[in-house]
C-alpha positions in Angstrom: 107.2 38.7 133.4 108.2 42.3 134.0 106.9 44.2 131.1 108.0 47.6 132.4 111.7 46.7 131.9 111.3 45.7 128.2 112.3 48.0 125.4 109.8 49.5 123.1 110.9 47.1 120.3 110.5 44.1 122.6 107.0 45.2 123.6 106.0 45.7 120.0 107.3 42.3 119.0 105.4 40.8 122.0 102.1 42.4 121.0 102.6 41.4 117.4 103.2 37.8 118.4 100.1 37.7 120.6 98.1 39.2 117.8 99.2 36.4 115.5 98.5 33.7 118.1 95.1 35.1 118.9 94.3 35.5 115.2 95.2 31.9 114.4 93.2 30.7 117.4 90.3 32.9 116.3 90.2 31.5 112.8 91.0 27.9 113.7 89.1 27.4 117.0 86.4 30.0 117.1 83.9 27.8 115.4 84.9 24.6 117.3 85.3 26.1 120.9 82.8 27.7 123.2 82.9 31.3 124.1 83.9 30.3 127.6 86.9 28.5 126.2 87.9 31.5 124.2 87.7 33.7 127.2 90.0 31.4 129.1 92.5 31.5 126.2 92.5 35.3 126.2 92.6 35.5 130.0 95.4 33.0 130.7 97.6 33.0 127.6 98.0 36.7 127.1 100.7 38.7 128.9 99.1 42.1 128.0 95.7 43.7 128.4 93.1 42.3 126.1 89.6 43.3 125.3 86.9 42.5 122.7 84.7 45.4 121.6 81.5 45.1 119.6 78.8 47.6 118.8 80.7 50.3 120.8 80.8 48.2 124.1 83.3 46.0 125.8 82.3 42.3 125.4 85.3 40.9 127.2 88.1 42.3 129.3 91.0 40.3 130.8 92.7 40.8 134.2 95.6 42.8 132.9 93.3 45.4 131.4 91.4 45.6 134.6 94.6 46.1 136.6 95.8 49.2 134.8 92.4 50.9 134.5 91.4 50.2 138.1 87.7 49.6 137.3 85.8 46.5 138.2 84.8 44.3 135.3 81.1 44.9 135.6 81.5 48.6 135.5 83.8 48.5 132.5 81.4 46.3 130.5 78.8 49.1 130.9 81.2 52.0 130.1 81.7 53.6 126.7 85.3 52.6 125.7 86.2 56.1 124.5 85.4 57.5 128.0 88.5 55.9 129.3 90.7 57.9 127.0 92.0 61.3 127.9 89.7 63.8 126.0 92.6 65.5 124.1 93.8 62.0 122.9 90.4 60.6 121.7 90.4 61.9 118.2 94.0 60.9 117.4 93.4 57.4 119.0 90.3 56.8 117.0 92.1 57.8 113.8 95.0 55.4 114.6 92.7 52.5 115.4 90.8 52.9 112.2 94.0 53.0 110.1 95.2 49.8 111.8 91.9 48.1 111.2 92.0 49.1 107.6 95.6 47.8 107.2 97.0 51.3 106.7 99.0 51.2 110.0 101.1 48.4 111.4 102.9 49.8 114.4 101.2 50.2 117.8 99.8 53.5 118.7 100.0 55.3 122.1 97.5 57.3 124.0 96.6 58.2 127.6 93.8 56.9 129.8 92.2 58.2 133.0 92.1 55.5 135.7 89.3 55.1 138.2 91.3 57.0 140.9 92.0 59.8 138.4 95.6 59.0 137.5 96.8 59.3 133.9 98.5 56.4 132.4 100.1 55.8 129.0 98.9 52.9 127.0 100.4 51.2 123.9 97.8 49.4 121.8 97.1 47.4 118.6 93.7 46.5 117.2 92.6 43.8 114.7 89.2 43.0 113.3 87.8 39.6 114.3 84.5 37.7 114.1 82.8 37.3 117.4 79.5 35.6 117.8 79.2 35.5 114.1 79.5 39.3 113.8 82.4 41.8 113.3 84.2 42.9 116.4 87.6 44.5 117.5 90.2 42.6 119.4 92.5 45.0 121.3 95.9 44.2 122.8 97.3 46.9 125.1 99.9 47.4 127.8 100.7 50.0 130.4 103.8 51.9 129.4 103.5 54.7 132.0 106.7 53.8 133.8 108.6 53.6 130.5 107.2 56.9 129.4 108.1 58.5 132.8 111.6 57.0 132.5 111.9 58.4 129.0 110.7 61.8 130.2 113.2 61.8 133.1 115.9 60.7 130.7 115.1 63.6 128.4 115.1 66.0 131.4 118.4 64.6 132.5 119.9 64.9 129.0 118.5 68.5 128.8 120.1 69.2 132.2 123.4 67.7 131.2 123.3 69.7 128.0 122.5 72.9 129.9 125.4 72.2 132.3 127.8 71.6 129.5 126.7 74.8 127.7 127.1 76.7 131.0 130.7 75.6 131.4 133.0 78.3 130.0 135.6 75.6 129.1 135.3 73.6 125.9 134.1 70.1 126.8 134.8 67.3 124.3 133.9 63.6 124.5 136.2 61.1 122.8 135.8 57.5 121.7 139.0 56.0 120.1 140.3 59.6 119.7 137.2 60.8 117.7 134.9 63.4 119.0 131.4 62.1 119.8 130.1 65.1 121.7 131.1 68.7 122.4 129.5 71.7 124.1 128.9 75.2 122.6 132.1 76.6 124.3 134.2 74.9 121.6 133.1 77.8 119.4 134.4 80.4 121.9 137.7 78.5 122.6 138.6 77.0 119.2 136.3 78.8 116.7 134.6 75.5 115.6 130.9 74.9 115.8 130.3 71.7 117.7 128.5 70.2 114.7 131.7 70.6 112.7 133.7 68.6 115.2 131.4 65.6 115.8 132.9 62.5 114.2 136.2 64.2 113.5 139.6 63.3 114.9 140.8 65.2 118.0 144.0 65.9 116.0 142.1 68.8 114.4 142.6 71.1 117.4 146.4 70.4 117.9 149.2 72.1 116.0 150.4 68.9 114.3 149.9 65.1 114.4 153.1 64.5 116.4 151.9 66.7 119.2 148.4 65.2 119.1 149.8 61.7 119.4 152.1 62.8 122.2 149.4 64.3 124.4 147.1 61.3 123.6 149.8 59.0 124.8 150.3 61.0 128.0 146.6 61.1 128.8 145.8 57.5 128.2 148.9 56.3 130.1 147.9 58.4 133.1 144.2 57.5 132.9 145.0 53.8 133.1 146.0 54.4 136.8 144.0 57.4 137.9 140.6 58.9 137.2 141.7 62.4 136.1 144.8 64.1 134.8 145.5 67.8 134.2 148.2 69.5 132.2 149.0 72.4 130.0 149.6 71.9 126.2 149.7 74.0 123.0 146.7 73.8 120.8 145.5 75.5 117.5 142.5 77.7 116.8 140.4 77.3 113.7 142.0 80.4 112.2 145.5 78.8 112.6 146.8 80.8 115.5 148.5 79.0 118.3 147.2 79.0 121.8 148.0 77.4 125.2 145.3 75.4 126.9 144.9 74.0 130.4 143.5 70.5 129.8 141.8 68.2 132.2 140.9 64.7 131.1 138.7 62.2 132.9 138.0 58.6 131.8 134.4 57.5 131.4 133.8 54.7 133.8 135.9 53.0 136.4 138.3 51.6 133.8 139.6 53.1 130.6 137.9 51.3 127.7 138.0 52.0 124.0 139.8 55.3 124.9 136.5 56.8 126.1 137.4 60.1 127.9 136.1 63.6 128.5 138.5 66.5 128.1 138.0 70.1 129.0 140.0 72.9 127.4 140.6 76.3 128.8 142.5 79.0 126.8 145.1 80.4 129.2 147.2 82.1 126.6 146.5 85.6 127.9 146.7 84.4 131.5 150.1 83.0 130.9 151.2 86.2 129.2 149.9 88.2 132.2 151.8 85.9 134.6 155.0 86.2 132.6 154.5 90.0 132.5 153.9 90.0 136.3 156.9 87.8 136.9 159.0 90.0 134.7 157.8 93.1 136.5 158.5 91.5 139.9 162.0 90.6 138.7 162.6 94.1 137.6 161.4 95.4 141.0 163.7 93.0 142.8 166.6 94.0 140.6 165.7 97.6 141.4 165.5 96.8 145.1 168.9 95.1 144.9 170.4 98.2 143.2 168.8 100.6 145.7 169.9 98.5 148.7 173.4 98.3 147.3 173.5 102.0 146.7 172.0 102.7 150.1 174.6 100.5 151.8 177.4 102.1 149.8 176.1 105.6 150.7 175.7 104.7 154.3 179.3 103.4 154.4 180.5 106.5 152.6 178.7 108.8 155.0 179.9 106.8 158.0 183.5 107.1 156.8 183.1 110.8 156.1 181.6 111.4 159.5 184.2 109.3 161.2 187.1 110.8 159.3 186.1 114.4 159.2 183.7 115.2 162.0 185.3 112.7 164.4 188.7 114.1 163.8 187.5 117.6 164.2 185.7 116.8 167.5 188.9 115.0 168.7 191.0 118.0 167.9 188.5 120.3 169.6 188.6 118.1 172.7 192.3 118.3 172.8 192.2 122.1 172.5 189.7 122.3 175.3 192.0 120.1 177.5 195.0 122.4 176.7 192.8 125.4 177.5 191.6 123.9 180.8 195.2 123.3 181.9 196.0 127.0 181.3 193.0 128.6 183.0 194.1 130.6 186.0 193.2 128.9 189.3 191.2 131.9 190.4 188.9 131.9 187.3 186.4 129.4 188.6 183.6 130.4 186.1 185.9 130.0 183.1 187.1 126.6 184.4 183.6 125.3 184.9 182.5 126.5 181.5 185.5 124.8 179.9 184.7 121.6 181.7 181.1 121.8 180.5 182.2 122.3 176.9 184.6 119.3 177.2 181.8 117.1 178.5 179.5 118.2 175.6 182.2 117.4 173.1 182.6 113.9 174.7 178.9 113.4 174.3 179.0 114.6 170.7 181.9 112.2 170.0 179.8 109.3 171.4 176.8 110.3 169.3 178.9 110.4 166.2 180.2 107.0 167.0 176.7 105.6 167.5 175.5 107.2 164.2 178.4 105.8 162.2 177.8 102.4 163.8 174.1 102.4 162.8 175.0 103.6 159.3 177.6 100.9 158.8 179.0 98.8 161.7 182.8 98.7 161.3 182.8 95.2 162.9 180.9 93.9 159.9 183.6 95.0 157.5 186.6 94.3 159.8 185.7 91.1 161.6 182.8 89.6 159.6 179.2 88.6 160.2 179.6 86.4 163.4 181.4 89.1 165.3 178.8 91.7 164.1 175.9 89.5 165.3 177.5 89.1 168.7 178.1 92.8 169.0 174.6 93.7 167.9 173.1 91.2 170.4 175.1 92.8 173.3 174.3 96.3 172.1 170.5 95.4 171.9 170.6 94.0 175.5 172.3 97.2 176.7 169.9 99.5 174.9 166.5 97.7 175.4 167.1 95.9 178.7 166.0 92.6 177.1 168.4 89.8 177.9 169.9 88.6 174.6 171.9 85.4 174.3 174.0 84.8 171.2 175.4 81.4 170.1 177.6 81.3 167.0 178.4 78.0 165.3 180.3 79.1 162.1 183.3 77.1 160.8 184.9 79.7 158.6 182.9 82.8 159.4 183.9 84.5 156.2 180.9 85.3 153.9 180.3 87.4 150.9 180.2 91.0 151.9 176.7 91.7 150.5 175.4 88.4 151.9 176.7 89.3 155.3 175.1 92.8 155.0 171.7 91.2 154.1 171.7 88.8 157.0 172.9 91.5 159.4 170.1 93.9 158.3 167.5 91.1 158.7 168.8 90.5 162.2 168.6 94.2 163.0 164.9 94.3 161.8 164.1 91.3 163.9 165.5 92.9 167.0 163.6 96.1 166.3 160.3 94.1 166.0 161.0 92.4 169.3 161.7 95.7 171.1 158.6 97.3 169.6 156.0 94.6 169.7 157.0 91.4 171.5 156.9 92.5 175.2 159.7 89.9 175.7 162.2 89.5 178.5 164.5 87.1 176.8 165.9 86.7 173.2 168.0 83.8 172.0 170.1 84.1 168.8 171.8 81.3 167.0 173.9 81.6 163.8 174.7 78.2 162.2 176.8 77.5 159.2 176.8 74.2 157.3 178.2 73.1 153.9 174.8 73.8 152.3 173.3 76.7 154.1 173.5 79.6 156.6 170.8 79.6 159.3 169.9 82.4 161.6 167.4 81.7 164.4 166.0 84.4 166.6 163.6 83.3 169.3 161.8 85.5 172.0 159.5 84.7 174.9 157.0 87.5 174.0 153.3 87.6 173.2 153.8 86.0 169.7 152.6 87.1 166.3 149.5 86.4 164.2 149.5 85.0 160.7 147.7 88.1 159.6 150.5 90.3 160.9 153.0 88.1 159.1 151.2 88.3 155.7 149.9 91.9 156.0 150.9 94.0 153.0 151.6 96.8 155.4 154.1 94.9 157.4 157.0 96.6 155.6 159.6 95.2 158.0 158.6 91.6 157.2 158.4 92.4 153.5 161.9 93.9 153.6 163.3 90.8 155.5 161.7 88.4 152.9 163.0 90.4 150.0 166.6 90.6 151.4 166.5 86.8 151.8 165.0 86.2 148.4 167.8 88.1 146.7 170.1 85.2 147.9 167.5 82.5 147.0 166.7 82.2 150.7 163.5 82.5 152.8 162.3 83.8 156.1 160.0 81.6 158.3 158.0 83.2 161.1 156.0 81.0 163.6 154.7 81.1 167.1 156.1 78.8 169.7 154.6 77.3 172.9 153.9 78.4 175.5 154.5 81.9 174.1 156.9 83.7 171.9 158.0 83.8 168.3 160.8 82.2 166.2 162.2 83.9 163.1 164.3 81.6 161.0 166.4 82.8 158.1 167.8 80.2 155.7 170.3 81.1 153.0 171.8 78.5 150.7 175.5 78.6 150.3 175.8 76.4 147.2 
């Protein structure tokens, strides 16, 4: 029989039963059996350590007692019984034994012994008074409970560790059984204002705003936990002082299956966090709206300046060129110096007219307003090839080609920024551009065969060109995707929903 696996109550019942058996045997058979027969009864019928002590010495010891002390029988019979007991336990053990012998104590007492090899073991013992060899003696029944004590100590340490872990967690941790709180950590005071002692045994409805919401979240949790180990959500709760709060809740069932609604739930107050997120989103939205306004104003201003330069400066330069041409036709044939100067002035005016044209085009391409986005993309690709020397192939697959003016401007500016990045950083020799229109979206793909781009460069807060591209696309609920391609190069994809 494995005594170490029995509970304390089972061990006590066993010892008490043996005491009764031995007592009956003592009173009924002691006078009719020999001492040898008595020793056999004690040795073979007992499942615990037994000894008979008389005149301060052991008179008999069974095998179980020998096993857990580690001493041979001959040595034990010559030893003083108290010498086995740990010095600091001797007085208390003697007191308990005397009380039991006098009938003043009925439960077993515990103490520690020192074995032959120096180990310390825990012993649980009872003692009764008997008549042995016609004189008073003590019959002791004891058992080694060291492993049970050690298991209890480890369990206490584990419970203490669990308690420390629970108390170290900043979230409120609550254990539930049939929707009643059976344990909670100290953080419930910080989160909900309740001392954990106030919550034990109470319904979990206490921390929700009303019973309907409490039943609703309970139904959600238990339904989810039937099929998965954990579930996380956000749900409104109520503080002890009555104020409402938003909590991030994570529930986990206890065990492999959900039984008796046994779950553990953690609560984290995210009220301020949510307010901060909402404030941040509101601030971002305001900045985006401001960006939209500034870009719109900038485009309008660029268009206005481009028109003014074209209408006023362009016309003046054209008139000046016409006057120089008239003057050149009237210069006397013998005035070589005047003729050369006039020709030089005419060439300078032509160059100025070309510069004005380039400036007005950069400020606001007239093709974008006159012929639309597809034509503007084709023209920009050809102009990029002419200026940079990088071969640029454009492929347009648009059905209608007519887009919202501001949308067309946003996509065109993104395309211009992409080409600028290729010219500055890519070290490419070829660039392919595809503009595709479907019923659902507008897609612009720009691919080069350059050295590629790192993710750090894409995400860098100082990559203002990338940030500007993403913001322009975001204004139209679109996005910009940048990725490296094999064997080398980069693809920039702009997706804008049209519905």
